[in-house]
C-alpha positions as CSV (number, residue, x, y, z in Angstrom):
1,M,100.8,-147.5,-28.8
2,E,102.8,-144.8,-27.0
3,N,103.2,-146.9,-23.8
4,T,103.8,-150.2,-25.5
5,Q,107.3,-151.7,-25.3
6,I,108.5,-152.8,-28.8
7,A,111.5,-155.0,-29.5
8,F,113.2,-155.3,-32.8
9,I,115.2,-158.5,-33.5
10,G,117.5,-157.2,-36.1
11,A,118.7,-153.6,-36.6
12,G,118.8,-153.4,-40.4
13,N,117.3,-150.8,-42.7
14,M,113.6,-151.7,-42.2
15,S,114.0,-151.9,-38.4
16,N,115.6,-148.4,-38.5
17,A,112.8,-147.1,-40.7
18,L,110.2,-148.4,-38.3
19,M,112.0,-147.1,-35.2
20,L,112.4,-143.6,-36.8
21,G,108.7,-143.6,-37.9
22,L,107.6,-144.6,-34.4
23,L,109.7,-141.8,-32.8
24,R,108.0,-139.3,-35.2
25,A,104.6,-140.8,-34.2
26,G,105.3,-140.0,-30.5
27,V,106.6,-143.3,-29.2
28,A,109.3,-142.7,-26.6
29,S,112.8,-144.1,-27.4
30,S,112.8,-145.7,-24.0
31,H,110.0,-147.9,-25.1
32,M,112.0,-149.5,-27.9
33,M,114.9,-151.9,-28.0
34,A,116.9,-153.3,-30.9
35,S,119.1,-156.4,-30.9
36,N,121.7,-157.2,-33.5
37,P,125.0,-159.1,-33.7
38,S,126.7,-156.2,-35.4
39,L,127.8,-153.6,-32.8
40,P,128.1,-150.7,-35.2
41,K,124.5,-150.9,-36.2
42,L,123.5,-150.7,-32.5
43,T,126.0,-147.9,-31.9
44,A,124.2,-145.8,-34.6
45,L,121.0,-146.0,-32.6
46,S,122.5,-144.7,-29.3
47,P,122.0,-141.0,-30.1
48,L,118.3,-141.7,-30.5
49,G,118.0,-143.1,-27.0
50,I,116.8,-146.5,-28.1
51,H,117.8,-149.4,-25.9
52,T,120.3,-151.8,-27.6
53,T,121.6,-155.3,-27.0
54,Q,123.5,-158.0,-28.8
55,D,121.3,-160.6,-27.1
56,N,118.1,-161.5,-28.9
57,A,116.6,-163.0,-25.7
58,V,117.1,-159.7,-23.8
59,A,115.2,-157.8,-26.5
60,A,112.4,-160.4,-26.7
61,R,111.9,-160.3,-22.9
62,F,111.7,-156.5,-23.1
63,G,109.1,-156.3,-25.8
64,E,105.3,-156.6,-25.5
65,V,105.6,-156.5,-29.3
66,V,108.5,-158.4,-30.9
67,V,109.3,-157.5,-34.5
68,L,111.3,-160.3,-36.2
69,A,113.3,-158.3,-38.8
70,V,116.1,-160.7,-39.8
71,K,116.7,-162.3,-43.2
72,P,114.5,-165.3,-43.9
73,Q,117.4,-167.7,-44.2
74,M,118.7,-166.5,-40.8
75,M,115.3,-166.7,-39.0
76,A,115.8,-170.3,-37.6
77,Q,119.2,-169.4,-36.2
78,A,117.9,-166.1,-34.7
79,C,115.0,-167.9,-33.0
80,Q,117.1,-170.6,-31.4
81,V,117.7,-168.5,-28.3
82,L,114.1,-167.3,-28.3
83,S,112.3,-170.6,-28.5
84,P,112.5,-171.3,-24.7
85,L,110.9,-167.9,-23.9
86,D,107.2,-167.3,-23.2
87,F,105.6,-165.5,-26.1
88,S,102.0,-166.4,-25.2
89,Q,101.2,-162.8,-24.1
90,K,103.2,-161.0,-26.8
91,L,102.4,-159.9,-30.3
92,V,104.9,-161.3,-32.8
93,I,105.3,-159.5,-36.1
94,S,107.5,-160.9,-38.8
95,I,108.7,-159.0,-41.8
96,A,110.6,-161.9,-43.3
97,A,109.5,-162.8,-46.8
98,G,108.6,-166.4,-47.5
99,M,108.2,-167.3,-43.8
100,P,104.7,-168.6,-43.1
101,I,103.1,-168.3,-39.7
102,A,103.0,-172.1,-39.3
103,R,106.8,-172.2,-39.6
104,L,107.2,-169.3,-37.2
105,K,105.1,-171.1,-34.6
106,Q,107.4,-174.1,-35.0
107,L,110.4,-171.9,-34.2
108,L,108.6,-170.1,-31.4
109,P,106.3,-172.8,-29.9
110,S,104.7,-170.5,-27.3
111,A,103.7,-167.7,-29.7
112,N,100.0,-167.2,-30.1
113,A,99.3,-163.8,-31.8
114,V,101.3,-163.5,-35.0
115,V,101.2,-160.9,-37.8
116,R,103.0,-161.3,-41.1
117,A,104.0,-158.0,-42.7
118,M,105.4,-157.3,-46.2
119,P,106.7,-153.7,-46.2
120,N,108.7,-152.1,-49.0
121,T,111.8,-149.9,-49.1
122,P,110.0,-146.5,-49.4
123,A,109.2,-147.0,-45.7
124,L,112.7,-145.6,-45.3
125,L,111.1,-142.2,-46.4
126,Q,107.8,-142.8,-44.6
127,A,106.3,-143.5,-48.0
128,G,106.0,-147.3,-47.7
129,M,103.2,-149.7,-48.5
130,T,102.8,-152.7,-46.2
131,G,100.5,-155.7,-46.5
132,L,99.5,-157.3,-43.2
133,F,97.9,-160.6,-42.3
134,A,97.0,-161.6,-38.8
135,N,96.3,-165.1,-37.5
136,D,93.1,-165.9,-35.6
137,A,94.7,-165.5,-32.2
138,C,95.3,-161.8,-32.8
139,S,92.8,-159.6,-31.0
140,A,91.4,-156.4,-32.4
141,A,93.7,-154.4,-30.2
142,Q,96.7,-156.3,-31.4
143,K,95.8,-155.8,-35.0
144,A,95.3,-152.1,-34.3
145,L,98.7,-152.0,-32.7
146,A,100.3,-153.7,-35.7
147,Q,98.6,-151.2,-38.0
148,A,99.8,-148.3,-36.0
149,I,103.4,-149.5,-36.2
150,F,103.3,-149.6,-40.0
151,D,101.1,-146.5,-40.4
152,A,104.2,-144.7,-39.0
153,V,106.1,-145.4,-42.2
154,G,103.4,-145.2,-44.9
155,R,100.1,-147.0,-45.8
156,V,98.7,-150.3,-44.8
157,C,96.4,-152.9,-46.3
158,W,95.0,-155.9,-44.4
159,L,94.8,-159.2,-46.2
160,D,92.1,-161.9,-45.8
161,K,94.3,-164.8,-46.7
162,E,97.9,-165.5,-45.7
163,D,98.8,-166.5,-49.3
164,D,98.0,-163.0,-50.4
165,I,101.2,-161.9,-48.8
166,N,102.9,-163.4,-51.8
167,V,100.9,-161.3,-54.1
168,V,101.7,-158.2,-52.0
169,T,105.4,-159.2,-52.5
170,A,104.9,-158.9,-56.2
171,G,102.8,-155.8,-56.1
172,A,104.5,-153.7,-53.4
173,G,107.4,-155.5,-51.7
174,S,109.4,-156.0,-55.0
175,S,107.8,-153.3,-57.1
176,P,110.0,-150.3,-56.3
177,A,112.7,-152.2,-58.2
178,Y,110.4,-152.5,-61.2
179,F,110.0,-148.8,-61.4
180,F,113.8,-148.2,-61.0
181,Y,114.4,-150.7,-63.8
182,V,112.0,-148.9,-66.1
183,L,113.5,-145.5,-65.2
184,E,117.0,-146.8,-65.8
185,A,115.9,-148.1,-69.3
186,M,114.3,-144.7,-70.0
187,Q,117.5,-142.9,-68.9
188,T,119.6,-145.2,-71.1
189,A,117.3,-144.5,-74.1
190,L,117.7,-140.7,-73.6
191,L,121.5,-141.0,-73.4
192,Q,121.4,-143.0,-76.7
193,M,119.4,-140.2,-78.2
194,G,122.0,-137.7,-77.3
195,L,120.9,-136.1,-74.1
196,D,123.5,-135.7,-71.3
197,E,123.2,-137.8,-68.1
198,S,122.2,-134.9,-65.8
199,H,119.4,-133.8,-68.1
200,A,118.2,-137.3,-68.6
201,R,118.0,-138.1,-64.9
202,T,116.2,-134.8,-64.2
203,L,113.6,-135.4,-66.9
204,I,112.7,-138.9,-65.8
205,E,112.7,-138.4,-62.1
206,Q,110.4,-135.3,-62.3
207,A,108.2,-137.0,-64.8
208,M,107.9,-140.0,-62.4
209,A,107.2,-137.8,-59.4
210,G,104.6,-135.8,-61.4
211,A,102.9,-139.0,-62.7
212,A,102.7,-140.5,-59.2
213,K,101.2,-137.3,-57.9
214,M,98.5,-137.4,-60.6
215,V,97.6,-141.0,-59.7
216,I,97.4,-140.2,-56.0
217,E,95.5,-137.0,-56.3
218,N,92.9,-138.4,-58.8
219,P,91.5,-141.6,-57.2
220,Q,88.3,-141.1,-59.2
221,L,90.2,-141.8,-62.4
222,S,91.3,-145.2,-63.5
223,L,94.9,-145.7,-64.5
224,G,93.7,-146.3,-68.1
225,E,91.8,-143.0,-68.0
226,L,94.9,-141.2,-66.8
227,C,96.9,-142.7,-69.6
228,A,94.3,-141.7,-72.2
229,Q,94.4,-138.1,-71.0
230,V,98.1,-138.0,-72.0
231,T,97.7,-139.9,-75.3
232,S,96.5,-137.8,-78.2
233,K,95.3,-139.7,-81.2
234,G,98.2,-139.9,-83.8
235,G,100.6,-138.1,-81.4
236,T,103.9,-138.9,-79.9
237,T,102.6,-140.7,-76.8
238,A,100.3,-142.8,-79.0
239,A,103.3,-143.9,-81.0
240,A,105.2,-145.0,-77.9
241,I,102.2,-146.9,-76.5
242,A,101.6,-148.6,-79.8
243,Q,105.2,-149.9,-79.7
244,F,104.9,-151.0,-76.1
245,E,101.8,-153.0,-77.1
246,K,103.5,-154.4,-80.2
247,C,106.3,-155.7,-77.9
248,G,103.8,-157.1,-75.4
249,L,105.1,-155.0,-72.6
250,A,102.0,-155.5,-70.4
251,E,102.3,-159.2,-70.6
252,I,106.0,-159.1,-69.9
253,I,105.3,-157.1,-66.7
254,A,102.5,-159.5,-65.7
255,Q,104.9,-162.5,-66.2
256,G,107.6,-160.8,-64.1
257,M,105.1,-160.1,-61.2
258,Q,103.9,-163.7,-61.4
259,Q,107.5,-164.9,-61.1
260,A,108.0,-162.8,-58.0
261,S,104.9,-164.2,-56.4
262,A,105.8,-167.8,-57.3
263,R,109.3,-167.3,-55.9
264,A,107.8,-166.1,-52.6
265,R,105.8,-169.4,-52.5
266,E,108.9,-171.4,-53.3
267,M,110.7,-169.7,-50.4
268,E,107.9,-170.8,-48.0
269,Q,108.6,-174.4,-48.9
270,Q,112.3,-174.0,-48.3
271,L,112.4,-172.2,-44.9
């Protein structure tokens, strides 16, 4: 990967996370280029030594790997200038939600090897989770290259079916917001019970970090077993869990995740 030229069409947060991760992984800045219509975003990359341009076509010609990192609703416009180019020997990676490979190949007729990626925002801290799907034209070497790019910002899982990307959207792409939502609700509850904001924030953020560490460092234990270890019969945790179950919290979460996945499928029909 160190000698592969990688172009990023779009210089937003996820592109920046990937570029920083690749730099840490040993990829030379001279082997990367980013294009973006906004000059300030490109100027911010200059101290890193990464090539920049406001011309998407220039970046695409540069890259052996072309990462499409624009918003889904902007993809067709971004690809207009790219469609006449020869992508037949390039690996195209798209991180746009709701953009199926069939649609990408319509926008870039010469593209052969295409990988869809669904990363999430913890990639900004090299703690991301990315789902990947490759079409049949991708070689083993190209798949390994795609994995190396996203390994630089976290963990990766390969999917057998393209539609599973929509499930990954529900389970990883969108899920950091679920945790933030729950943490905010917990903080609000603590404030209502009389705790000051600083203490409330400290309590929930450290409890979250500790719980995540317990999950990661105990893969031999199911999540149910970890919950049971904290839940003494007749105790405080049991009282909270009982109320959650009475309110149908597990079903509410399942319904929300199903809606996220369904929305991703709807987007595929609209783009």
